[in-house]
C-alpha positions in Angstrom: 0.2 0.1 0.2 1.3 3.5 -1.0 1.2 6.8 0.6 0.6 10.0 -1.7 1.6 13.4 -0.1 0.1 16.2 -1.2 1.3 19.8 0.0 -0.6 22.9 -1.8 -1.2 26.5 -1.3 -4.1 29.3 -2.0 -5.7 32.8 -1.3 -7.0 31.7 2.2 -10.9 31.6 2.7 -12.9 29.1 4.6 -13.5 26.2 4.0 -10.6 24.7 2.7 -9.7 21.8 4.9 -13.4 20.9 4.4 -12.9 20.6 0.8 -9.9 19.2 0.8 -10.9 16.1 3.3 -14.2 16.3 2.0 -12.7 14.8 -1.8 -10.2 12.3 -0.1 -13.1 11.1 1.4 -14.7 10.7 -1.8 -12.2 8.8 -3.2 -11.2 6.1 -0.4 -8.6 7.8 0.9 -7.5 7.7 4.9 -5.5 10.6 6.0 -2.6 9.8 8.1 -1.1 12.7 8.8 -1.9 17.0 8.2 -0.6 20.1 9.2 -2.0 23.0 7.8 -1.0 27.4 8.5 -2.6 29.7 7.6 -0.4 33.1 6.9 -1.8 36.3 8.0 0.7 38.8 6.4 0.4 37.3 3.2 -3.5 35.6 3.3 -1.8 32.8 2.0 -3.2 29.3 3.2 -1.1 26.4 3.4 -1.2 22.8 3.9 0.6 19.0 3.9 -1.6 16.2 3.9 -0.3 12.2 3.5 -2.3 9.7 2.7 -3.5 6.2 1.4 -6.4 4.0 0.0 -8.6 3.0 2.4 -9.3 -0.1 1.3 -6.1 -0.6 1.9 -4.9 -0.7 -1.8 -2.9 1.6 -4.0 -3.2 4.5 -5.3 -2.7 5.9 -8.5 -0.7 9.4 -8.7 -1.7 9.9 -12.4 -5.7 9.3 -11.6 -5.4 11.0 -8.4 -3.4 14.4 -9.4 -6.5 14.0 -13.1 -9.1 14.2 -10.2 -7.6 16.6 -7.8 -7.1 19.3 -10.6 -10.9 20.6 -10.5 -10.7 21.2 -6.9 -7.3 23.2 -7.1 -8.6 25.0 -10.4 -11.9 25.9 -7.7 -9.6 27.1 -5.4 -6.8 28.4 -7.1 -4.2 26.2 -5.5 -0.7 25.2 -6.7 0.4 21.9 -5.5 3.3 19.3 -5.6 2.1 15.3 -4.8 4.6 12.5 -4.1 4.5 9.3 -4.4 6.2 7.9 -1.1 6.3 4.1 -2.4 8.8 6.0 -5.6 12.1 7.0 -4.7 13.1 10.7 -6.2 15.7 10.3 -8.4 19.2 13.3 -7.4 22.0 14.3 -9.3 24.7 15.4 -7.2 27.0 18.4 -8.2 29.7 19.1 -6.3 33.5 20.4 -6.9 36.6 19.3 -4.5 35.3 19.5 -1.3 33.5 16.1 -1.0 32.0 16.1 3.3 28.2 17.0 1.9 28.4 14.2 -0.9 29.6 11.3 1.4 27.2 12.0 3.7 24.3 12.2 1.1 25.6 9.2 -0.4 26.1 7.3 3.2 22.6 8.7 3.9 20.8 7.1 0.6 23.1 3.8 0.9 21.2 3.2 4.7 17.9 4.4 3.2 17.4 7.5 5.3 16.9 9.6 1.8 14.2 8.2 0.2 16.3 8.6 -3.5 18.2 7.4 -5.7 21.3 8.9 -6.5 21.1 8.7 -10.0 24.4 10.5 -11.2 27.2 12.6 -9.4 28.1 15.6 -11.7 31.6 17.0 -11.0 33.6 20.1 -12.8 36.7 18.2 -11.4 37.7 14.9 -11.1 38.9 14.5 -7.7 36.2 12.6 -6.1 35.5 10.3 -8.6 37.1 7.6 -6.7 34.6 8.0 -3.7 31.4 8.1 -6.2 32.7 4.9 -8.1 33.0 3.7 -4.7 29.4 3.9 -3.8 28.2 2.6 -7.4 27.1 5.4 -8.3 27.4 7.3 -11.9 30.2 9.8 -12.6 30.6 12.5 -15.0 33.4 14.7 -15.2 32.1 18.2 -16.6 34.9 21.0 -16.9 33.7 24.7 -15.9 35.6 27.9 -17.9 34.7 30.8 -18.6 34.4 30.2 -22.6 32.7 26.4 -22.0 30.2 27.8 -18.9 26.7 27.0 -21.8 28.5 23.9 -22.8 28.8 22.8 -19.6 25.3 23.5 -18.2 23.4 22.4 -21.4 25.4 18.8 -20.1 23.9 19.1 -17.0 19.9 20.0 -18.7 20.7 16.9 -20.7 21.3 14.5 -17.8 18.2 16.1 -15.9 16.2 15.3 -18.6 17.5 12.3 -19.6 18.3 10.5 -16.4 14.7 11.8 -15.1 16.5 13.8 -12.3 13.6 15.2 -9.6 15.6 17.3 -7.8 19.3 18.6 -8.2 21.7 19.1 -5.0 24.8 21.6 -5.4 26.6 19.5 -2.6 29.3 22.0 -2.4 29.7 22.6 -6.2 31.8 25.6 -6.3 30.2 26.9 -9.7 28.1 30.6 -9.9 24.9 28.8 -12.5 23.8 31.3 -14.9 20.2 32.7 -14.7 18.5 31.0 -17.4 19.7 27.4 -15.9 18.3 28.8 -12.2 14.9 29.8 -14.0 14.5 26.3 -15.5 15.8 24.0 -12.3 13.6 26.5 -10.3 12.1 24.7 -7.3 14.4 21.7 -8.0 17.5 22.6 -6.9 19.1 23.1 -3.3 22.2 24.2 -2.3 24.2 24.8 0.9 25.9 28.1 2.0 28.9 27.7 4.3 27.1 30.6 6.4 24.2 31.0 8.7 24.3 34.7 6.6 26.5 35.6 3.7 28.9 37.3 6.4 31.6 36.1 5.1 31.8 35.8 1.5 34.7 34.8 -0.7 37.6 32.2 0.2 38.0 30.5 2.9 34.6 31.5 5.4 35.8 30.0 7.5 38.8 31.2 8.6 37.6 34.8 8.0 35.4 33.4 10.5 38.5 32.7 13.2 39.8 35.4 12.5 37.0 38.3 13.5 36.2 35.3 16.8 32.6 34.6 16.2 31.1 32.7 18.8 29.2 30.6 16.1 29.2 29.5 12.6 27.1 27.8 10.6 25.5 26.9 7.7 22.3 27.3 5.6 20.5 25.4 2.8 18.2 27.2 -0.4 16.6 26.7 -3.3 18.8 27.9 -5.6 17.9 31.2 -7.9 19.3 33.8 -9.2 19.5 35.7 -6.5 22.8 34.6 -5.5 23.3 32.2 -2.1 19.8 34.5 -1.5 17.4 31.8 -2.4 14.6 30.9 -0.2 16.0 28.9 3.0 15.1 25.5 3.8 16.9 24.7 7.1 19.8 26.3 9.1 22.7 25.2 11.7 24.4 26.3 13.8 27.8 25.1 15.5 29.6 26.8 18.9 32.4 28.0 18.5 35.1 28.8 21.2 39.1 30.7 21.8 40.2 26.7 22.7 40.0 26.1 18.3 42.0 26.8 15.5 41.3 27.9 12.0 40.7 23.9 11.0 38.6 22.7 14.1 36.3 25.3 13.1 36.3 24.9 9.3 35.7 20.7 10.6 32.3 22.6 12.3 31.7 24.1 9.9 31.6 21.4 8.0 30.2 19.2 10.0 27.1 21.8 9.8 26.5 22.2 6.0 25.9 18.4 6.2 23.7 18.6 8.8 21.9 21.3 7.6 21.3 19.6 3.8 20.6 17.1 4.6 17.6 17.9 6.5 17.0 20.1 3.5 17.1 17.5 1.0 14.9 15.2 2.9 12.2 17.3 3.5 12.2 18.0 0.3 11.7 14.7 -0.5 9.2 14.1 2.1 7.8 17.2 -0.1 7.4 19.4 3.3 9.0 22.7 2.0 6.4 24.6 0.3 7.9 27.8 -1.5 6.1 31.2 -0.3 8.3 33.7 -2.5 10.9 34.5 -1.5 10.6 32.5 2.2 8.9 28.1 2.4 7.1 27.1 5.0 7.9 23.8 6.3 5.9 21.5 8.4 8.7 19.0 9.9 
């Protein structure tokens, strides 16, 4: 018996929960989990509902989508449906830092993330042995200023050919073009090595160490044309004290990156994240 998870947003009005619950009942579904939030500042209503066939059979996602479309039009709903019985296909992008890549490969391997890593794409060959050990296809796609359009076209070809649901920038140290960001909108997650872009450029943790910070952190967010300023999904912090040297601060930062990115990817895969303009609603 599979379980479907529906998330949606629409203008707030009375009767939305009743309408959706009645629809699910009419389809012979039993609600297993439900969360909702009405945002008074934007007058938007957000909801996540997980459900299964009350008779114990399998639900057909395509059939459900076709039937739900009428209600969606009536309530001006924007929505996303996930079938938890189907692992989502993910492409991981990386450069030379392997900590987030290694963490995600491990979590997928032990079943912590409901995903299948379709491929790893890198602009450097350094991490190919790690990827090969996990039994995942590795694609080395070098990027220079002159070849960037061709490299991004190759990425899009792989996303289409491999039927990819999500692209994860697991410390991929290249700025994506505005065109690529637009094409991946809502299905590309990046990890940024700061709670906010306070320490930009090279060696951010060493900059933080030099300034004597007491907290280091990381921010996982959706990719947009605004560099490192996309809608935030998750943030993680680690406390720093005077006894740590710069290398130890950097190690704490890497730990924060792994945790923030893994949670963001998990919540996206579980359909717990709803885009709300430049913000997100996360039903944990």
